C-alpha positions as CSV (number, residue, x, y, z in Angstrom):
1,M,-4.2,46.1,4.0
2,W,-2.2,43.4,5.4
3,Q,0.5,45.9,6.6
4,R,-2.1,48.4,8.2
5,S,-3.7,45.2,10.0
6,S,-3.5,45.2,14.0
7,L,-0.8,42.8,15.5
8,N,-4.0,40.9,17.4
9,F,-5.6,40.4,13.9
10,K,-2.3,39.0,12.2
11,L,-1.7,36.5,15.1
12,R,-5.2,35.3,15.2
13,F,-5.1,35.0,11.3
14,S,-2.0,33.0,11.5
15,F,-3.0,30.6,14.0
16,G,-6.1,30.3,12.2
17,I,-4.5,29.0,9.1
18,I,-2.2,26.6,11.2
19,A,-5.3,24.8,12.7
20,F,-7.3,24.9,9.6
21,I,-4.2,23.2,7.7
22,L,-3.6,20.7,10.6
23,F,-7.3,19.7,10.3
24,I,-7.2,19.2,6.6
25,V,-4.2,17.3,6.4
26,G,-5.3,15.1,9.3
27,S,-8.6,14.4,7.7
28,L,-7.0,13.5,4.2
29,N,-3.9,11.5,6.0
30,I,-6.6,9.4,8.0
31,F,-8.7,8.8,4.5
32,F,-5.6,7.7,2.3
33,L,-4.4,5.6,5.3
34,N,-7.8,3.8,5.6
35,K,-7.6,3.4,1.8
36,T,-4.2,1.8,2.0
37,V,-5.1,-0.6,4.6
38,D,-8.3,-1.4,2.9
39,T,-6.3,-2.0,-0.3
40,F,-3.9,-4.3,1.5
41,H,-6.7,-6.1,3.1
42,H,-8.5,-6.5,-0.4
43,V,-5.2,-8.0,-1.8
44,S,-4.2,-10.2,1.0
45,E,-7.6,-11.5,2.2
46,I,-9.2,-11.7,-1.2
47,N,-7.0,-11.6,-4.2
48,L,-4.3,-13.4,-2.8
49,G,-6.8,-15.7,-0.9
50,N,-8.5,-16.6,-4.1
51,A,-5.5,-17.3,-6.0
52,I,-4.4,-19.8,-3.3
53,T,-7.7,-21.3,-3.4
54,L,-7.5,-21.7,-7.1
55,G,-4.0,-23.2,-6.5
56,S,-5.5,-25.9,-4.0
57,M,-8.0,-27.0,-6.4
58,D,-5.5,-27.5,-8.9
59,T,-3.4,-29.5,-6.7
60,A,-6.6,-31.7,-5.8
61,T,-7.2,-32.2,-9.6
62,N,-3.5,-33.2,-10.2
63,I,-3.4,-35.5,-7.0
64,I,-6.7,-37.1,-8.4
65,Q,-5.3,-37.7,-11.6
66,R,-1.9,-39.4,-10.4
67,S,-4.0,-41.4,-7.9
68,L,-6.2,-42.5,-10.5
69,L,-3.3,-43.5,-13.1
70,Q,-1.5,-45.4,-10.6
71,M,-4.9,-46.9,-9.6
72,G,-5.7,-47.9,-13.4
73,M,-1.8,-49.1,-14.0
74,S,-2.0,-51.8,-10.8
75,N,-3.1,-55.3,-10.6
76,D,-2.8,-55.0,-6.7
77,E,-6.4,-54.9,-5.0
78,K,-4.8,-53.5,-2.0
79,T,-3.1,-50.4,-4.1
80,I,-6.2,-50.1,-6.0
81,A,-8.1,-49.8,-2.7
82,E,-5.5,-47.2,-1.1
83,M,-5.9,-45.1,-4.2
84,E,-9.7,-45.2,-4.1
85,E,-9.6,-43.6,-0.7
86,R,-7.2,-41.1,-1.7
87,I,-9.2,-40.1,-4.7
88,K,-12.4,-39.9,-2.6
89,F,-10.7,-37.7,0.0
90,F,-9.3,-34.8,-2.8
91,Y,-12.6,-34.8,-4.3
92,Q,-14.0,-33.8,-1.3
93,E,-11.0,-31.1,-0.8
94,F,-12.0,-29.9,-4.4
95,D,-15.4,-29.5,-3.5
96,R,-14.4,-27.6,-0.1
97,H,-12.3,-25.1,-1.7
98,Q,-14.9,-24.7,-4.5
99,K,-17.6,-23.6,-2.1
100,H,-15.2,-21.5,-0.2
101,Y,-14.2,-19.7,-3.6
102,E,-17.9,-19.6,-4.4
103,G,-18.7,-17.7,-1.1
104,I,-16.5,-14.5,-1.8
105,P,-18.7,-11.9,-4.0
106,F,-17.4,-11.6,-7.7
107,V,-16.1,-8.6,-9.1
108,P,-16.8,-7.6,-12.7
109,G,-15.3,-10.1,-15.3
110,E,-14.8,-13.0,-12.7
111,D,-18.1,-14.8,-12.9
112,E,-17.5,-15.5,-16.8
113,L,-14.2,-16.9,-16.1
114,Y,-15.2,-19.0,-12.8
115,T,-18.6,-20.3,-15.1
116,E,-16.0,-21.5,-17.7
117,L,-14.0,-23.1,-14.8
118,K,-16.9,-25.0,-13.1
119,T,-18.2,-26.2,-16.5
120,S,-14.8,-27.5,-17.5
121,W,-14.4,-29.3,-14.3
122,D,-17.9,-30.9,-14.4
123,E,-17.0,-32.3,-17.7
124,L,-13.6,-33.6,-16.6
125,K,-14.8,-35.1,-13.4
126,V,-17.5,-37.1,-15.4
127,E,-14.6,-38.6,-17.5
128,L,-12.7,-39.1,-14.3
129,L,-15.3,-41.0,-12.7
130,K,-15.7,-43.3,-15.5
131,L,-12.0,-44.0,-15.7
132,Q,-12.3,-44.8,-12.0
133,V,-14.8,-47.6,-12.8
134,L,-12.3,-48.7,-15.7
135,A,-9.3,-48.8,-13.0
136,K,-11.0,-51.3,-10.7
137,D,-10.7,-53.9,-12.9
138,P,-6.9,-55.5,-12.4
139,S,-7.0,-57.6,-15.6
140,E,-4.3,-56.7,-18.4
141,E,-6.9,-56.0,-21.1
142,A,-8.5,-53.3,-18.3
143,I,-5.1,-51.9,-18.0
144,K,-4.5,-51.3,-21.5
145,N,-7.9,-49.8,-22.0
146,F,-7.3,-47.6,-19.3
147,S,-4.1,-46.2,-20.3
148,A,-5.4,-45.2,-23.7
149,A,-8.3,-43.7,-22.3
150,F,-6.4,-41.7,-19.9
151,N,-3.5,-40.4,-22.1
152,T,-5.9,-39.5,-25.0
153,G,-9.8,-39.6,-24.2
154,I,-9.8,-36.9,-21.7
155,K,-7.0,-34.9,-23.0
156,T,-9.2,-32.1,-24.6
157,K,-11.3,-31.8,-21.4
158,R,-8.2,-32.0,-19.2
159,E,-6.6,-29.0,-21.0
160,R,-9.8,-27.1,-20.9
161,F,-9.9,-27.1,-17.4
162,Y,-6.1,-26.2,-17.1
163,T,-6.6,-23.2,-19.3
164,A,-10.0,-22.2,-17.2
165,I,-8.1,-22.4,-13.9
166,E,-5.1,-20.5,-15.2
167,K,-7.0,-17.8,-16.6
168,L,-8.9,-17.2,-13.4
169,I,-5.5,-17.4,-11.2
170,A,-4.1,-14.8,-13.8
171,F,-7.3,-12.6,-13.2
172,Q,-6.7,-12.5,-9.4
173,N,-3.0,-11.4,-10.1
174,N,-4.3,-8.8,-12.3
175,E,-6.9,-7.7,-10.0
176,G,-4.1,-7.7,-6.8
177,K,-1.7,-5.5,-9.3
178,T,-4.6,-3.1,-9.7
179,W,-5.5,-2.6,-6.0
180,L,-1.7,-2.2,-5.3
181,D,-1.6,0.4,-8.0
182,L,-4.5,2.3,-6.0
183,A,-2.6,2.0,-3.0
184,T,0.5,3.5,-4.7
185,M,-1.6,6.5,-5.6
186,S,-2.9,6.8,-2.4
187,G,0.7,6.9,-0.9
188,N,1.7,9.7,-3.8
189,A,-1.3,11.7,-2.9
190,A,-0.2,11.5,1.0
191,Q,3.2,12.7,-0.4
192,D,1.5,15.5,-2.2
193,I,-0.3,16.3,1.0
194,S,2.9,16.5,2.9
195,N,4.6,18.9,0.3
196,M,1.4,21.0,0.3
197,L,1.9,21.3,4.1
198,G,5.5,22.1,3.9
199,D,4.7,24.9,1.4
200,S,1.5,26.4,3.7
201,T,3.7,26.0,6.8
202,A,6.4,28.0,5.2
203,K,4.0,30.7,4.2
204,V,2.8,30.7,8.0
205,Q,6.2,30.8,9.4
206,E,6.8,33.8,7.3
207,I,3.6,35.6,8.4
208,V,4.6,34.8,11.7
209,R,8.1,36.2,11.2
210,Q,6.9,39.4,9.8
211,T,4.4,39.8,12.7
212,K,7.2,39.2,15.2
213,E,9.4,41.9,13.4
214,E,6.5,44.4,13.3
215,M,6.0,43.6,16.9
216,S,9.7,44.4,17.8
217,R,9.7,47.6,15.3
218,L,6.7,48.8,17.2
219,T,8.0,47.9,20.7
220,T,11.3,49.6,19.8
221,Q,9.4,52.7,18.4
222,S,7.1,53.0,21.7
223,K,10.2,52.7,24.0
224,N,11.8,55.7,21.9
225,D,8.8,57.6,22.0
226,V,8.5,57.5,25.7
227,E,12.0,57.9,26.1
228,N,12.0,61.3,23.8
229,G,8.5,62.4,25.9
230,I,10.4,62.0,28.8
231,K,13.1,64.2,27.4
232,V,10.6,66.8,26.3
233,A,8.8,66.8,29.7
234,N,12.2,67.3,31.4
235,E,13.3,70.1,29.1
236,A,9.8,71.4,29.5
237,A,10.0,71.4,33.4
238,L,13.5,73.0,33.2
239,A,12.5,75.7,30.9
240,S,9.5,76.6,33.2
241,K,11.9,76.5,36.1
242,N,14.1,79.0,34.6
243,L,11.2,81.3,33.7
244,S,10.1,81.1,37.0
245,Q,13.6,82.3,38.4
246,Q,13.7,85.1,35.6
247,A,10.1,86.3,36.6
248,M,11.5,86.6,40.4
249,S,14.7,88.3,39.4
250,L,12.6,90.9,37.6
251,N,10.2,91.4,40.5
252,T,13.1,91.8,42.9
253,I,14.7,94.7,40.6
254,S,11.3,96.4,40.2
255,Q,11.0,97.1,43.9
């Protein structure tokens, strides 16, 4: 059926296929490009951002404890006052980062981990505030009591908090890896589309090549037919001329 189709139909059909393929491939490439951009935005703005925020909360906690330890082991009122101001500042920093984290919508599985982190921090903070009151007393007896309480009294609550924050950071890292895997899948899909485009283009090029060959063959055939027609016409004219001359010769003889 294809061989019997007209050249006009073959050309229209070939260019129609090319236009359709370009439309489909263009649409899919735009889709996967947007998906890849969204993926990297999610990883950089959310997962990485959350991990950094959690790291800042962890840093604030460490500074609070170091300052509290320095405050509790000192009998210098100036040092105690400076450390108290520093502790106050980093409590505020922790609260600021915590509010920022809570302002980003949670994904499945994140809420439970954050609840554990928040609970462990609230419990640890209560003990740290108690220690801060004890650390204000510069007496030798108060320093001994502070040291014992800091090293053993809050150990369990401190470990619970650090475990919770480490789990939440690991969760963000795993989420980021999942999104990056999706980006890789999108990239592979785009590559597959490019391969399909290559195969389809090759098929279209073959159709165009066959069409060109068919046009060339028909053009050559038409040229030959015209030349043969001219030759036959010339031969017929010559034959007709010869017959006319013979007829005239016979007419002369008969007279």
